Steps between C-alpha positions, in 0.01 A plus 500: 500500500396836363756720335559860591698759686715360777509678835815713530552384860520138391870436521600728784480211747737296280305178524345304219173477689473877518525500121214253476277644767526869416550469125202287411274682742514823301470358153242621251420373154745585220535385141632151454825502310573244237807438295305382197498860375877534529687537174867525415649804331856595422650838576634499145174394339417731207160642429430286196573157650232234499307501830369146456823309548475186710595507870803294414620766258411782739677373811874449483678247714670614820833498316382730222240723665720746688383852426164386364172594664138396481165612636368327811158545658533482878268400783328837525480569129808708421650442158873514571796480263733252671828331405452167323762353733538711815845490655467716813167440670364654818222291653295674770251261659435184696602221263866558415542122496294483180776681311771287660324183385536631144870567545462878533673669795371855537745784557252656743232349725271572791711310752349264755751314710433140597380373162608166363697683230690759705835381365385533138418869539788593727644736238167660408446852630207575729297772328281552807132565558368708344739432216774763511524679167848623591620148583343360186682756286838388637432143382446603137213252444362426155174364648309549826233249602268665752256281697262783573225689322556836669506740204670780692792274585501358149531845346810573707666162447433487127720806454800285600455218247226309315267389780229234494251419774476135600232308692697311764176350635416320175537123488855365491463363146356829375781697661768277352352527151471879527860529617615249240352723232630824650854373563537305174494175697191328361664155454647520850161595646320211331774258605474619860120468502517147360766392750312665787174329412675162491680564829172604663321188380786284627493670840128446550532138388776451756286652775194292409715189508611596848175560681337809350137410431292627211285796601696596810462865587771747592517846652783751516521753783740778594520774760542861400640775725237623742392149602295461183428150371458439128398199299669487162292396200612601151853623558831332579507144636125432446552543124704180513290316758171557317632420155428198282541169689549691825300562813170683522404824674249476782153638431579834668821539303317410180268795564802728526636363173166552327508863610832537317696569818850382578448497877262604777544616856322274749451470873650207689145390580453421131794255492296180559278565198782615271779256591540207262616143536852636471608840626790711380655787695702772328753629751508881480796736488442757774561425868151600614338276239729216607388548861135503389562173312643340813198612703266360236672161496486488881129581512231253598299560184805418285585185693142379462515496117488144357799567273706607803399195701596274208837666444406635157637850547782629278702818529662700221694823498269771365759650266631170363152360431429765237315492169792551263637225273829450684328471839249259347784271392616496862150435633457197276795342680426635846132405523561123486781533756255644751196285426668161460632389839 
């Protein structure tokens, strides 16, 4: 999925799908950020100190790094002086659960009710959309992570505290490693990735032992307000379904993936050529989209799909079936519950 400026209307509907649909649609190419260029510096470092110290010497442990800073190159190329071990983090974006999986509870978030981790962020303040500078100031953050490449917004927010842009549409492993570096949680990030890979392999093995055939295809659909039907491809649940050992996209969905798109709007007439051996429905948030979903599932064209006739249709809550690390942990347990009958 291409990186770039996210549409400022994205979150006004307060649904995760609106983030995906409107955000990715307006993205343009921006520099790819890497953390390889990051280097640790101390606020008390004197001018004559050796600049070639090893990373181990440069980076203090969490217990000893309070007050120290280092340079970090973010997603869109800013070189930002950040705390070695941030204590009060505002995260503004779609994958708050990534931070939670690393044991970091932000003091401020872009709140979305109905997530699998609502209880974990109950005390976090909602900083709104667009991010409220005034609200952010009251939280006294020492780091703001901003999942957006809008430079005008960045300029305002970065006056509050050190601010780094973050690509929330990168792969899960890449996001966890970036956050592990940024939050001084590298060992935790690697441990999570290793455990997640093992849990994913175990889940697919369990499913294959219980009737899932090699090469089976899958499609994920959801309704958007305005009676608009979308097939999901490279965002959310499909990222898990189309992973190693998993199911395959249909030919039409593969084309969408090859175009670097996370989703595509389709007509109901296209369903027979896009629907896979197994079909997943993401139940939307808004009442009109829920009504459109009901009408779709009652339609003749839907009922004629082979997956529907064979009882291979599975429904997930749109908000819970998100791309973040904490939601992924839930999905690894929930997917077998639905598929294995």
